[in-house]
C-alpha positions as CSV (number, residue, x, y, z in Angstrom):
1,X,-16.6,88.3,-12.0
2,X,-14.5,90.3,-9.5
3,X,-10.8,90.5,-9.2
4,X,-10.2,93.0,-6.3
5,X,-8.0,91.6,-3.6
6,X,-10.0,91.1,-0.4
7,X,-8.8,92.1,3.1
8,X,-7.8,88.8,4.8
9,X,-8.1,89.3,8.4
10,X,-9.9,87.9,11.5
11,X,-12.2,89.8,13.7
12,X,-11.0,91.4,16.9
13,X,-13.6,89.3,18.7
14,X,-16.5,87.0,17.8
15,X,-19.0,86.2,20.5
16,X,-22.1,84.0,20.4
17,X,-24.8,85.3,22.5
18,X,-28.3,84.1,23.7
19,X,-29.9,87.0,25.7
20,X,-33.3,85.2,25.0
21,X,-34.6,82.6,22.6
22,X,-32.7,83.4,19.3
23,X,-28.9,83.3,18.9
24,X,-26.9,86.4,18.1
25,X,-23.2,87.0,17.0
26,X,-21.6,90.1,18.3
27,X,-18.4,90.7,16.3
28,X,-15.8,93.4,16.7
29,X,-14.6,94.4,13.2
30,X,-10.9,95.0,12.5
31,X,-10.0,98.5,11.9
32,X,-9.0,97.8,8.3
33,X,-12.6,96.6,7.5
34,X,-14.3,99.4,9.4
35,X,-12.1,102.0,7.7
36,X,-12.7,100.5,4.2
37,X,-16.5,100.4,4.7
38,X,-16.5,104.1,5.9
39,X,-14.6,105.1,2.7
40,X,-17.0,102.9,0.6
41,X,-20.2,104.5,2.1
42,X,-18.7,108.0,1.9
43,X,-18.4,107.5,-1.8
44,X,-22.0,106.1,-2.1
45,X,-23.5,108.9,0.0
46,X,-21.7,111.6,-2.0
47,X,-22.6,110.1,-5.4
48,X,-25.9,111.5,-6.5
49,X,-26.4,108.5,-8.8
50,X,-26.6,106.0,-5.8
51,X,-30.0,104.5,-5.7
52,X,-32.3,104.8,-2.7
53,X,-33.7,101.8,-0.9
54,X,-36.3,103.9,1.0
55,X,-39.3,102.9,-0.9
56,X,-39.0,99.2,0.2
57,X,-37.7,99.7,3.8
58,X,-39.5,100.4,7.1
59,X,-37.2,103.3,8.2
60,X,-38.4,106.9,8.7
61,X,-35.0,107.8,7.5
62,X,-34.1,110.0,4.4
63,X,-30.8,108.3,3.3
64,X,-31.1,104.5,2.9
65,X,-28.9,103.7,-0.1
66,X,-28.2,100.5,-2.2
67,X,-25.0,98.6,-1.8
68,X,-24.1,96.2,-4.5
69,X,-21.9,93.1,-4.0
70,X,-19.6,94.9,-6.5
71,X,-19.2,97.8,-4.1
72,X,-18.5,95.4,-1.1
73,X,-15.9,93.5,-3.2
74,X,-14.2,96.8,-4.5
75,X,-13.9,97.7,-0.8
76,X,-12.2,94.3,-0.1
77,X,-14.8,93.4,2.5
78,X,-17.0,90.9,0.7
79,X,-15.2,87.7,1.7
80,X,-15.0,89.0,5.4
81,X,-18.7,89.6,5.8
82,X,-19.6,86.3,4.1
83,X,-17.3,84.5,6.4
84,X,-18.9,86.1,9.4
85,X,-22.3,85.0,8.4
86,X,-21.0,81.5,7.8
87,X,-19.4,81.3,11.2
88,X,-22.7,82.4,12.8
89,X,-24.5,79.7,11.0
90,X,-22.0,77.0,12.2
91,X,-22.5,78.3,15.8
92,X,-26.3,78.1,15.4
93,X,-26.1,74.5,13.9
94,X,-23.8,73.4,16.6
95,X,-26.2,74.7,19.1
96,X,-29.1,72.8,17.4
97,X,-27.1,69.6,17.6
98,X,-26.3,69.1,13.8
99,X,-23.6,66.7,13.0
100,X,-21.2,69.3,11.5
101,X,-18.8,66.7,10.2
102,X,-21.5,65.7,7.7
103,X,-22.9,69.1,7.1
104,X,-22.2,71.5,4.3
105,X,-23.4,75.1,5.0
106,X,-23.5,77.6,2.2
107,X,-24.6,81.2,2.6
108,X,-25.0,84.3,0.3
109,X,-25.7,87.9,1.2
110,X,-28.6,88.9,-1.0
111,X,-29.3,92.6,-0.1
112,X,-27.4,95.4,1.6
113,X,-27.7,99.0,2.2
114,X,-26.2,102.0,4.0
115,X,-28.4,103.9,6.6
116,X,-27.3,107.5,7.1
117,X,-29.4,108.5,10.2
118,X,-29.9,111.9,11.6
119,X,-31.7,113.8,14.3
120,X,-35.3,112.5,14.9
121,X,-35.1,109.8,12.3
122,X,-35.8,106.2,13.4
123,X,-36.8,102.7,12.4
124,X,-40.2,101.4,13.7
125,X,-40.6,97.8,14.8
126,X,-40.1,95.6,11.8
127,X,-38.5,92.4,10.6
128,X,-36.9,91.3,7.3
129,X,-38.4,89.1,4.6
130,X,-37.0,86.9,1.7
131,X,-34.0,86.0,3.9
132,X,-32.7,83.9,6.8
133,X,-30.1,86.0,8.5
134,X,-29.8,89.7,8.9
135,X,-26.8,91.8,10.0
136,X,-26.2,95.4,11.0
137,X,-22.8,97.0,11.5
138,X,-21.9,100.4,12.7
139,X,-19.5,102.8,11.2
140,X,-20.1,106.3,12.7
141,X,-21.9,107.0,16.0
142,X,-22.1,110.5,17.4
143,X,-22.2,111.1,21.3
144,X,-26.0,111.5,21.5
145,X,-26.6,110.0,24.9
146,X,-28.0,112.2,27.8
147,X,-28.9,115.1,25.4
148,X,-32.5,115.3,26.4
149,X,-31.7,116.4,30.0
150,X,-35.0,115.2,31.5
151,X,-34.7,116.0,35.1
152,X,-36.9,113.0,36.3
153,X,-34.8,110.6,34.2
154,X,-31.4,111.7,35.4
155,X,-30.6,108.3,36.8
156,X,-32.1,106.2,34.1
157,X,-30.1,104.7,31.2
158,X,-30.6,106.6,27.9
159,X,-31.6,104.3,25.0
160,X,-31.5,107.1,22.3
161,X,-30.0,105.6,19.1
162,X,-30.0,102.0,20.5
163,X,-31.2,99.0,18.5
164,X,-33.9,96.9,20.4
165,X,-34.8,93.4,19.7
166,X,-38.2,92.0,20.7
167,X,-38.7,88.3,21.1
168,X,-41.8,87.9,23.4
169,X,-44.1,89.8,25.4
170,X,-44.4,88.2,28.9
171,X,-47.6,88.5,30.7
172,X,-47.5,90.3,34.0
173,X,-48.1,86.9,35.8
174,X,-44.8,85.5,34.3
175,X,-42.7,88.8,34.3
176,X,-39.9,87.9,36.5
177,X,-36.2,87.2,36.4
178,X,-36.7,83.9,34.5
179,X,-38.0,85.5,31.5
180,X,-36.7,88.3,29.1
181,X,-38.5,89.4,25.9
182,X,-36.5,92.5,25.0
183,X,-32.8,93.3,24.6
184,X,-31.0,96.5,23.6
185,X,-27.5,97.1,22.0
186,X,-25.9,100.5,22.0
187,X,-24.4,101.3,18.5
188,X,-20.6,101.7,18.4
189,X,-18.2,102.0,15.4
190,X,-16.9,98.6,14.4
191,X,-19.7,96.5,16.0
192,X,-21.4,93.9,13.8
193,X,-24.6,92.1,15.0
194,X,-26.0,89.0,13.2
195,X,-29.5,87.6,14.1
196,X,-32.5,85.7,12.6
197,X,-34.2,87.7,10.0
198,X,-37.7,87.2,11.4
199,X,-36.8,88.8,14.8
200,X,-38.6,92.0,15.4
201,X,-36.4,95.0,16.0
202,X,-36.5,98.8,16.2
203,X,-34.1,101.7,16.3
204,X,-34.8,104.7,18.6
205,X,-34.3,108.2,17.4
206,X,-31.8,110.7,18.9
207,X,-31.6,114.5,19.0
208,X,-28.9,116.8,18.1
209,X,-26.0,116.9,15.6
210,X,-24.2,114.0,14.1
211,X,-24.6,111.0,11.7
212,X,-25.4,107.6,12.9
213,X,-24.2,105.5,10.0
214,X,-24.7,101.8,9.6
215,X,-24.8,99.0,7.0
216,X,-27.6,96.6,7.1
217,X,-27.7,93.3,5.1
218,X,-29.7,90.1,4.6
219,X,-28.4,86.6,3.7
220,X,-29.9,83.2,2.7
221,X,-28.4,79.8,3.6
222,X,-28.7,76.1,3.0
223,X,-27.5,73.2,5.1
224,X,-26.8,70.0,3.2
225,X,-26.1,66.7,4.7
226,X,-23.8,64.1,3.0
227,X,-24.7,60.3,3.7
228,X,-23.7,57.0,2.1
229,X,-26.5,55.3,0.2
230,X,-27.0,51.7,1.3
231,X,-26.1,50.7,-2.3
232,X,-22.2,50.7,-2.4
233,X,-22.4,51.3,-6.1
234,X,-24.0,54.7,-5.5
235,X,-22.1,57.8,-4.7
236,X,-22.7,60.0,-1.8
237,X,-26.1,61.6,-1.9
238,X,-26.6,65.2,-0.9
239,X,-30.0,66.4,0.5
240,X,-31.2,69.7,2.0
241,X,-31.7,69.6,5.7
242,X,-32.8,73.1,6.3
243,X,-32.5,76.5,4.7
244,X,-34.0,78.7,2.1
245,X,-34.9,77.8,-1.6
246,X,-34.3,81.4,-2.6
247,X,-31.7,81.9,-5.4
248,X,-29.4,84.7,-4.2
249,X,-28.3,85.7,-7.7
250,X,-32.0,86.7,-8.4
251,X,-31.5,89.7,-6.1
252,X,-30.4,93.2,-7.1
253,X,-27.4,92.8,-4.8
254,X,-25.6,90.3,-7.0
255,X,-26.5,91.7,-10.2
256,X,-24.0,93.8,-12.2
257,X,-24.1,97.4,-11.1
258,X,-25.0,99.7,-14.1
259,X,-22.6,102.5,-14.8
260,X,-25.5,104.7,-15.8
261,X,-27.2,104.7,-12.4
């Protein structure tokens, strides 16, 4: 379907984190990928025909615009993002004790959008549906920290513009150093975070000038296991171990982008 040559490059770093229950991947994008995605999203934001995603998203944000697989492929970044999701899934499967020698993991991004966030806009607490894995990557981040100048908070860390993940709400009785229910990440250009789609998260507002631009996406996956049937005359049988029954091609993301939009 697509013939554009993809950018074949590895991340600057790929770390697997477990700040609490779920696993994250924190990935530092190569400059070539970051620059290509900035250029792609510049064009989408400037194009008045680009469709809005705002009617189906939780964000209190004016510009949340559709990205198609076709856009990602034309930017040369489709293969890179899919491979990041796949590596995250392998890390999660390894952590869960799956026999990776007999596992076949497949994944597909099934929705994607650019978020162009400005002063006072924010994302309330939410999670993502119709998917297994979600990702957010940052392209532009203004220097919005410490703009509020609240005298009583001068020695406190400023979470303006941060993304916060919420895993549990520990009772006062259990609230000590052995338990953690919330973790924050500060946005910075070239950072990609991957996490389970059902994990609650929120993005705080900021004040003052500047655009905080990010790309969010969702993906589905299936893990198949290959085992020999007891009957030597029967070939390998594949069966689903875990994953999603959703068909990624049923989403708008993988459909052909209309030139009349």
